[in-house]
FIBA-280388 format. One line per 10 residues: number of its first residue (from 1); their letters; for each residue z, y, x of C-alpha. Coordinates in Angstrom, 1 decimal. Each point is the difference from the previous one (the first is absolute). Layout:
NUM	a	Z:Y:X  ... $
This chain:
1	msvqvlpaal	64.7:3.7:-25.0  2.4:1.8:2.2  2.3:2.7:-1.3  -1.4:3.5:0.4  0.7:3.5:-1.0  -2.5:1.3:-2.6  -2.1:3.0:0.8  1.3:3.2:-1.6  -3.0:0.4:-2.3  0.3:-3.6:-1.3 $
11	aakiaagevv	3.7:0.4:-0.6  -0.6:3.2:-1.9  -2.5:-1.7:-2.3  2.4:-2.8:-0.7  2.8:2.5:-0.8  -2.3:1.9:-2.2  -0.6:-3.1:-2.1  3.7:0.0:-1.0  0.2:3.7:-0.8  -3.6:0.7:-1.3 $
21	erpasvvkel	-0.7:-2.8:-2.4  -2.6:1.9:-2.1  -1.1:3.6:-0.7  3.0:0.5:-2.4  2.3:-0.7:3.0  -1.6:3.0:1.9  0.4:2.3:-3.0  3.6:-1.0:-0.4  0.9:0.5:3.7  -1.8:3.4:0.2 $
31	cenaldaqat	1.6:1.3:-3.3  3.5:-1.2:1.1  -0.5:1.9:3.3  -1.0:3.1:-2.0  3.1:-0.3:-2.2  2.2:-0.4:3.0  -1.5:3.3:1.3  1.2:1.8:-3.2  -3.4:0.3:-1.6  -0.1:1.5:-3.5 $
41	aiaisieqgg	-3.7:-0.8:-0.6  -1.9:-3.0:1.1  -3.8:-0.5:-0.6  -1.6:-3.4:0.5  -3.7:-0.7:0.0  -1.6:-3.4:0.4  -3.5:-1.4:0.2  -1.1:-3.6:-0.6  3.5:-1.2:-0.8  1.3:1.7:3.2 $
51	lrrihveddg	-2.1:-2.3:2.2  -2.5:2.8:0.8  2.4:2.9:0.0  3.6:1.0:-0.8  1.0:3.7:0.3  3.7:1.1:-0.5  0.9:3.6:0.3  3.5:1.6:-0.5  1.7:3.3:0.4  3.0:-1.4:1.9 $
61	dgiaaddlsl	1.6:1.1:3.2  -2.9:-1.2:2.2  0.1:-1.6:3.5  0.8:2.0:3.0  -2.9:0.4:2.5  1.9:-1.7:2.8  0.8:-3.0:-2.3  -3.5:-0.7:-1.4  -1.1:-2.4:2.7  3.1:-2.1:-0.5 $
71	tvrryatski	-0.7:-0.7:-3.7  -2.5:-2.7:0.8  2.2:-1.8:2.5  2.0:-3.0:-1.2  3.7:0.5:-0.7  -0.3:3.8:0.1  2.1:1.6:-2.8  2.1:3.0:-0.7  2.0:-1.8:-2.7  2.5:-2.0:2.1 $
81	ssvddlaair	1.3:0.2:3.6  2.7:-2.7:0.2  1.0:-3.4:-1.4  2.7:1.6:-2.0  -2.7:2.0:-1.9  -1.3:-3.3:-1.5  3.2:-0.4:-1.9  -0.6:3.1:-2.1  -3.7:0.6:-0.3  -0.8:3.0:-2.3 $
91	slgfrgeala	-3.7:0.5:0.8  -2.9:-2.0:-1.5  -1.6:-0.7:3.4  1.9:-0.9:3.1  -1.7:-2.9:1.9  -2.4:2.1:2.0  -2.8:-2.4:-0.6  -2.0:1.5:-2.9  -2.3:2.5:1.7  -0.4:-2.3:3.1 $
101	siaavshldi	-1.0:-2.9:-2.2  -2.4:2.0:-2.1  -1.6:1.5:3.1  -0.5:-3.5:1.4  -2.3:-1.1:-2.8  -1.9:3.2:-1.0  -1.6:3.2:1.0  2.9:2.4:-0.3  0.3:3.8:0.0  3.3:1.9:-0.3 $
111	rsrtaqdlaa	0.1:3.8:-0.5  3.4:1.5:0.0  1.8:3.3:0.4  3.6:1.2:-0.2  1.2:3.4:-1.1  0.7:0.9:3.6  -3.5:-0.9:1.3  -2.7:2.7:0.0  -2.8:-2.6:-0.4  -0.3:-3.6:-1.2 $
121	qqlsavggeh	-0.6:-3.0:2.3  -2.4:-2.8:-0.7  0.2:-3.5:1.4  -2.9:-2.4:-0.2  0.1:-3.7:0.9  -2.2:-3.1:-0.5  1.7:-3.3:-0.2  3.1:1.5:1.5  -1.8:1.0:3.1  -2.2:2.9:1.3 $
131	ieirstagpv	2.6:2.5:-1.2  -1.1:3.6:0.0  2.1:3.1:-0.9  -1.3:3.5:-0.6  1.0:3.2:-1.7  -1.4:0.8:-3.4  0.6:2.2:-3.1  2.2:-1.3:-2.8  3.0:0.8:-2.2  3.6:-1.1:0.6 $
141	gtaidvrhlf	0.3:-3.7:-0.8  -1.9:-3.1:0.9  -3.4:-1.5:-1.0  -0.9:-3.5:1.0  -3.4:-1.6:-0.3  -0.4:-3.7:0.3  -3.6:-1.3:0.0  -1.6:-3.5:0.4  3.3:-1.8:-0.5  0.0:-3.5:1.7 $
151	fnvparlafc	-3.3:0.7:1.7  1.1:-1.9:3.0  2.0:-2.7:-1.8  -2.7:-1.8:-2.1  2.4:-2.8:-1.0  2.4:2.5:-1.6  -3.0:1.8:-1.7  -1.2:-3.3:-1.5  3.3:-0.5:-1.8  -0.1:3.4:-1.7 $
161	kspqaetqri	-1.0:-0.1:-3.7  -2.8:1.9:-1.6  0.0:3.9:0.2  1.0:0.1:-3.7  3.0:-2.4:0.6  1.1:1.9:3.1  -0.3:3.3:-1.9  2.3:-1.3:-2.7  2.6:-0.9:2.6  -0.2:3.5:1.4 $
171	iqcvqhlals	0.4:1.5:-3.4  3.1:-2.1:-0.7  1.4:1.0:3.4  -0.5:3.7:-0.5  1.4:-0.2:-3.5  3.2:-1.6:1.2  0.4:2.5:2.9  -0.3:2.8:-2.6  2.6:-1.7:-2.2  2.3:-0.2:3.0 $
181	qpavrftlnv	-0.4:3.7:0.8  -0.7:1.8:-3.3  0.6:3.4:1.6  -3.1:-0.5:2.2  -3.5:0.8:-1.3  -2.3:-3.0:0.5  -3.8:-0.1:-0.5  -2.3:-3.0:0.5  -3.7:0.2:0.2  -2.2:-3.1:-0.1 $
191	ngrevfattg	-3.6:0.5:1.2  0.2:3.7:-0.8  1.6:-0.3:-3.4  3.7:0.8:-0.7  1.6:-3.1:-1.7  3.7:0.9:0.3  2.0:3.2:0.3  3.6:1.1:-0.5  1.5:3.5:-0.3  3.0:-0.4:2.3 $
201	sgrmedvfia	2.3:1.0:-2.9  2.9:-2.1:1.3  0.1:-2.0:-3.3  -0.7:-3.7:0.4  -1.0:-0.1:-3.7  -3.0:2.3:0.7  -1.2:-2.3:2.8  0.5:-3.1:-2.2  -2.1:1.6:-2.8  -2.7:0.9:2.5 $
211	mhghelaeql	0.1:-3.6:1.2  0.1:-1.8:-3.4  -1.4:2.4:-2.5  1.2:2.7:-2.4  0.3:-2.5:-2.9  3.3:-1.2:1.6  1.6:3.5:-0.1  1.9:-0.7:-3.2  1.1:-3.5:1.2  1.8:1.2:3.1 $
221	iplddplvqg	3.7:-0.4:0.5  1.3:2.2:2.9  2.7:-1.5:2.2  2.5:2.0:2.0  2.9:-1.9:1.5  1.8:0.2:3.3  -1.5:-3.4:1.0  -3.5:0.3:-1.4  -2.3:2.7:-1.3  -3.4:-0.3:-1.5 $
231	vlvqptvhrg	-1.7:-0.8:-3.2  -0.1:-3.0:-2.4  -2.5:-0.7:-2.7  0.9:-1.2:-3.5  -0.2:-3.8:-0.2  -2.7:0.2:-2.7  -2.4:0.8:3.0  -0.4:-2.9:2.3  -2.4:-1.8:2.4  -1.0:-3.5:1.0 $
241	nrtgvslfvn	1.4:0.3:3.5  2.7:1.7:2.1  -2.3:2.6:1.6  1.2:2.7:-2.5  3.4:0.0:1.7  0.1:2.5:2.9  3.1:-0.3:2.1  1.2:2.4:2.7  3.1:0.0:2.2  1.0:3.3:1.4 $
251	srwvqqralv	-3.6:1.3:-0.9  -1.6:-2.9:1.9  -2.4:-2.1:-2.1  1.0:-3.6:0.5  -0.9:-3.4:-1.6  3.5:-1.4:-0.1  -0.3:-3.0:-2.1  3.6:-0.4:-1.0  0.3:3.5:-1.4  -3.4:-0.1:-1.8 $
261	ytvtdvyael	1.1:-3.2:-1.6  3.3:1.7:-1.1  -2.1:2.7:-1.8  -2.2:-2.6:-1.7  2.9:-2.2:-1.0  1.7:2.9:-1.8  -3.1:0.8:-1.8  -0.6:-3.7:-0.8  2.6:0.4:-2.8  -2.1:2.6:-1.6 $
271	mpdgryplaa	-3.6:-1.2:0.2  -2.0:-3.2:-0.7  -0.1:-2.9:2.6  -2.6:0.5:2.6  -0.1:3.8:-0.3  1.4:2.4:2.6  1.2:3.7:-0.1  -1.2:3.2:1.5  2.6:2.0:2.0  0.3:2.1:3.1 $
281	lnlalpvedv	3.5:-0.1:1.6  1.4:1.6:3.2  3.3:-1.5:1.2  2.2:2.2:2.1  1.9:-2.2:2.5  2.0:0.8:3.2  -2.5:-0.3:2.8  2.3:-2.2:2.0  -0.2:-2.6:-2.9  -3.8:-0.2:0.2 $
291	dvnvhpqksd	-1.9:-1.7:2.8  -3.6:1.3:-0.2  -1.0:-1.6:3.3  -0.8:-3.5:-1.3  -3.7:0.2:-0.7  -2.9:1.2:2.2  -1.4:2.2:-2.8  3.5:1.0:-1.2  -0.8:-1.3:-3.5  3.2:-1.9:-0.4 $
301	irlrdaarva	3.6:0.6:0.8  3.3:-1.8:0.4  3.1:1.1:-1.8  3.6:-0.5:1.3  1.2:-1.1:-3.4  -3.1:-0.7:-2.1  2.0:-1.8:-2.7  2.3:2.9:-0.6  -2.9:2.5:-0.2  -1.8:-2.3:-2.5 $
311	rqlrhvlrsv	3.1:-0.2:-2.2  0.4:3.8:0.0  -3.7:0.5:-0.7  0.1:-2.4:-2.9  3.0:1.7:-1.5  -1.6:3.5:0.2  -3.3:-1.2:-1.5  1.7:-1.9:-2.9  2.1:3.1:-0.8  -2.9:2.4:0.0 $
321	laqhvavqpm	-2.3:-2.3:-2.0  2.8:-0.7:-2.5  0.0:3.7:-0.9  -3.8:0.4:-0.4  -1.4:-3.2:-1.5  -0.8:0.7:-3.6  -0.5:-2.2:-3.0  -3.7:-0.8:-0.4  -1.5:1.5:-3.2  -1.8:-2.3:-2.4 $
331	rqhfqsmdsw	-3.7:0.6:0.5  -1.5:-2.2:-2.7  -0.5:1.3:-3.5  1.4:-1.9:-2.9  -2.2:-1.3:-2.8  1.0:1.5:-3.3  0.8:-2.2:-3.0  -3.4:0.8:-1.5  -1.8:-1.6:3.0  1.6:-3.4:-1.0 $
341	rspgtqpsad	-2.1:-0.3:-3.1  -3.4:0.7:-1.4  -0.4:3.2:-2.1  1.3:-0.5:-3.6  2.3:-2.9:0.9  3.8:-0.2:0.2  1.9:-1.4:3.0  1.0:-3.6:-0.3  3.7:-1.0:-0.5  0.1:-1.3:3.6 $
351	qtrgavdlfr	-1.4:3.2:1.4  2.5:2.1:-2.0  2.9:-2.3:0.9  -0.9:0.4:3.7  0.1:3.8:-0.2  3.4:-0.1:-1.7  1.4:-2.7:2.4  -0.8:2.3:2.9  3.3:1.8:-0.4  2.1:-2.7:-1.5 $
361	ppdanggtsg	3.1:-0.8:2.2  -0.2:-3.5:1.5  2.1:-2.9:-1.2  3.5:0.6:1.3  0.5:-3.7:0.6  -3.0:-0.5:2.2  0.9:1.8:3.1  -0.1:-1.0:3.7  3.2:0.5:1.9  0.5:1.5:3.4 $
371	igppdaapst	-1.1:3.6:-0.5  2.3:2.4:1.8  3.6:-0.6:1.0  1.5:-2.5:-2.5  3.2:2.0:-0.6  -1.7:3.5:-0.1  -0.1:1.8:-3.4  -3.6:0.6:-1.0  -1.1:3.6:0.1  -3.4:1.6:-0.9 $
381	paefrvlgqi	-1.3:2.7:2.4  0.1:3.3:-1.7  -3.8:0.4:0.1  -0.7:-3.4:-1.6  0.5:-1.2:-3.6  -0.7:-3.7:-0.2  -2.4:-0.9:-2.8  -0.6:-3.7:0.6  -2.2:-2.7:1.6  -3.6:-1.0:-0.5 $
391	gamyliaegv	-1.5:-3.4:0.7  3.1:-1.1:1.8  -1.4:1.8:3.0  0.2:3.7:-0.3  2.9:2.3:-1.0  -0.5:3.2:-2.0  2.1:3.1:0.4  -0.2:3.6:-1.0  0.5:2.8:2.6  0.1:3.7:-0.3 $
401	dgmylidqhs	-3.6:0.2:1.1  -1.6:-2.8:-1.9  0.1:-3.8:-0.5  0.5:-2.5:2.8  -1.2:-3.6:0.3  2.0:-1.9:2.6  -1.0:-3.3:1.5  3.3:-2.0:-0.3  -0.7:-2.4:2.9  -1.1:2.8:2.4 $
411	ahervlyeav	3.0:2.2:-1.1  2.5:-2.8:0.5  -1.6:-1.0:3.3  0.5:3.5:1.3  3.7:0.0:-1.1  0.7:-3.4:1.7  -1.9:1.0:3.2  2.1:3.1:0.5  3.1:-1.9:-0.9  -0.7:-2.4:2.9 $
421	lkrlpeaqsq	-1.2:2.9:2.2  3.1:2.0:-0.5  2.4:-2.9:-0.2  1.2:0.9:-3.5  2.3:-2.2:-2.0  -2.9:-1.4:-1.9  -0.9:-2.0:3.2  3.3:-1.8:0.1  -0.1:-3.8:0.7  0.1:-3.0:-2.2 $
431	qllepqsltl	1.0:-3.3:1.6  -2.5:-2.9:-0.4  1.3:-3.2:-1.5  -1.7:-1.9:2.9  -0.9:1.7:3.4  -3.6:0.0:0.8  -1.2:-0.9:3.5  -2.4:1.8:2.3  -1.5:-1.4:3.2  -1.4:2.6:2.3 $
441	spthvqwlea	-1.9:0.3:3.3  1.9:1.4:3.0  -1.8:3.4:-0.3  0.9:0.2:-3.6  3.6:-1.0:0.6  0.2:2.8:2.5  -1.3:2.5:-2.6  2.4:-1.3:-2.7  3.0:0.2:2.4  -0.9:3.7:0.6 $
451	nveelqrmgf	-0.4:0.8:-3.7  2.5:-2.3:-1.7  2.4:2.9:-0.7  -2.7:2.0:-1.8  -0.9:-3.0:-2.1  3.7:-0.4:-0.9  0.1:3.6:-1.1  -2.9:-0.8:-2.3  2.0:-2.7:-1.6  -1.1:-3.1:2.0 $
461	alesfgagaw	2.7:-2.2:1.6  -1.4:-1.9:3.0  1.8:-2.3:2.3  -1.3:-1.6:3.3  0.1:-3.8:-0.1  -1.2:-0.7:3.5  -3.3:-1.0:1.6  -2.1:2.5:-2.0  1.6:-0.9:-3.3  1.5:2.5:-2.4 $
471	llravplfla	1.7:-0.2:-3.3  -0.6:2.5:-2.8  3.3:0.1:-2.0  -0.5:3.1:-2.2  -2.8:2.3:-1.4  0.1:3.4:-1.6  1.6:-0.2:-3.5  -3.1:1.0:-1.9  -1.9:-2.9:1.6  2.5:-2.8:-0.6 $
481	ekghdwgqfv	-1.2:-0.8:-3.5  -3.7:-0.2:1.0  0.3:-3.5:1.4  -2.4:0.4:3.0  0.1:-1.9:3.3  1.4:3.0:1.7  0.5:-1.8:3.3  -3.7:-0.6:0.3  -0.7:3.5:-1.3  2.1:1.6:2.8 $
491	ktvieqkdnp	-1.6:-2.3:2.6  -3.5:0.9:-1.1  0.7:3.7:0.3  1.4:-0.4:3.5  -2.9:-2.1:1.1  -2.4:2.8:-1.0  1.7:2.5:2.3  -2.9:-0.1:2.5  -2.8:-0.1:-2.5  -2.1:3.2:0.6 $
501	dyrgdplerl	-1.3:-0.1:-3.6  3.5:0.8:-1.4  1.2:3.6:-0.2  3.5:0.8:1.0  2.6:-2.1:1.8  1.4:-3.2:-1.4  3.1:1.6:-1.4  -2.2:2.6:-1.9  -2.1:-2.8:-1.4  3.1:-1.9:-1.0 $
511	rwviachgav	1.3:3.0:-2.0  -3.3:0.3:-1.8  -0.3:-3.7:-0.9  3.6:-0.4:-1.2  -0.3:3.1:-2.1  -3.2:-1.4:-1.6  1.5:-3.4:-0.6  3.2:1.4:-1.4  -1.6:2.6:-2.4  -0.6:-0.6:-3.7 $
521	kagdtlaheq	-3.5:-1.3:-0.7  -2.7:0.9:-2.4  0.9:-1.9:-3.2  3.7:0.5:0.3  1.4:1.6:-3.1  2.7:2.6:0.7  2.7:1.3:-2.2  0.3:3.7:-0.6  3.1:0.2:2.2  -1.8:-1.7:2.8 $
531	ivallgaler	-2.9:2.4:-0.2  2.5:2.9:0.2  1.7:-1.6:3.0  -3.3:-0.6:1.8  -1.3:3.5:-0.5  3.3:1.4:1.1  -0.1:-2.1:3.2  -3.6:1.0:0.6  0.7:3.7:-0.2  2.7:-0.4:2.7 $
541	cdlartcphg	-2.6:-1.5:2.4  -1.4:2.1:2.8  -3.6:-0.9:-0.6  0.1:-0.8:-3.8  -3.6:0.6:-0.7  -1.4:-3.1:1.7  1.0:-3.6:0.6  0.4:-1.1:3.7  -3.6:-1.1:0.0  -1.3:3.4:-0.9 $
551	rptmvrlsha	-0.9:-0.6:-3.7  1.3:2.7:-2.5  3.1:-0.8:-1.9  -0.9:2.4:-2.8  -2.8:2.2:-1.4  0.4:3.1:-2.1  -1.9:1.1:-3.1  0.7:3.8:-0.2  0.6:1.9:-3.2  -3.3:1.8:0.6 $
561	qlarefgrt	-1.8:-3.3:0.2  1.6:-1.1:-3.2  -0.9:3.2:-1.7  -3.7:-0.4:1.0  -0.1:-3.6:-1.2  1.2:1.1:-3.4  -2.3:3.0:-0.2  2.8:2.6:0.2  -1.7:2.0:2.8 $
């Protein structure tokens, strides 16, 4: 076949396939145009998942009568005028393709009026052709009606989902647009029924509650930082996927994977494996550091220094969560001593001895070394009074607001994780008696060369031995006595760096695993002084209430609960 120039109508339909993927794409483009026009209220109505009809009406600036015919021409826009404008895009729309692409695959009506016009103008088009413009009545603002979407592109229509599925995508789209602009009132009607509405209060928290339900109101953590503003949710609330994380950059809803993973990785320390947080965050970045012109639907962006932004975001989130994550209360009721025996009988000697042993200090000769800095004087936090250990697994302490049970392994794991993370003295190195060898593939050698300094800060001493071979000469001090094949361990973690089933980067996983391997285990008997040192170190941690895997380090039985159990209330 010879080279030929495509007819304009065919080229328009091909271009529409990139911009208008499904009905939600139409809703997104029309709402973004309304926001760029300074709208304070946007009303959306859809029928049959948007395939039969999409109506978007706003109270924005409107389109001048002389410009209305240009809106359905490709590359017509009021947002940019030169190449230099692309380096600092502040509007949501700028490509000049949205209305032209929508018009090419639908029956389109646009009614608009500016404050300077005496009457509104209405444009009608079918498949991007047969354009008619006439005067009509209407308020200031713009109303766009899209009917019979993809009527002339049956292949595109065949790839659309059911009306219910397309409706869900539109609801998600409108909710995220409302989160990005909480000062704008949004309403969404589906088949004549209102399913979502916001007040335009300007508070992202209000939109978040309208989106996720009032039961979350008491779980919200407001976030107000020069880098990022928004709302976090307590880690006790979580989901089975990442869709609960809504991310915006300069009020643009984006699906920037690296930043979303940063949010979920921070929360990973606070919730069980396989669970993900709820959050809505808007990052404020210099426009010249953000390239929004990398995706046909503007759903992704490119950052000038994504690694730096991710580090800053991680620091802010950890700091805020450290201030708000509370100790989980003990929800189960105790069984009283009477429930251990039948009526009229006395407890056995073993049962009585178990109750007394509960608060007996452990054997001072049976401790496990390595808790806290070896030369630091033990100190008990002012709010804790150590009572003992139970089952060589849990520690017992008294606080000002009740009794605490502490999981000794989870607590020590948190202490060691933050020691490695913050490069504290606890992570100093111990030379191995015999170096352990690693043989790596070229791609893994490249990763190791780029990260060897960070590994050394953790306490690992690694040395290149040529041709993909490395020697491990030292490990963190608290790991040296464990006797593991640490060379193979480090190699295994590096080899998993591309495994999509693993959360976090290899360095993060390495921190988690070395903390787990180095921590005291269930069954290790601790001396009183070691318990004091451990609790003191735990209380100095940023996120002391959970281990790095998200399990709680402690639970609390309040004075009120104790009083109820003993019939004092």
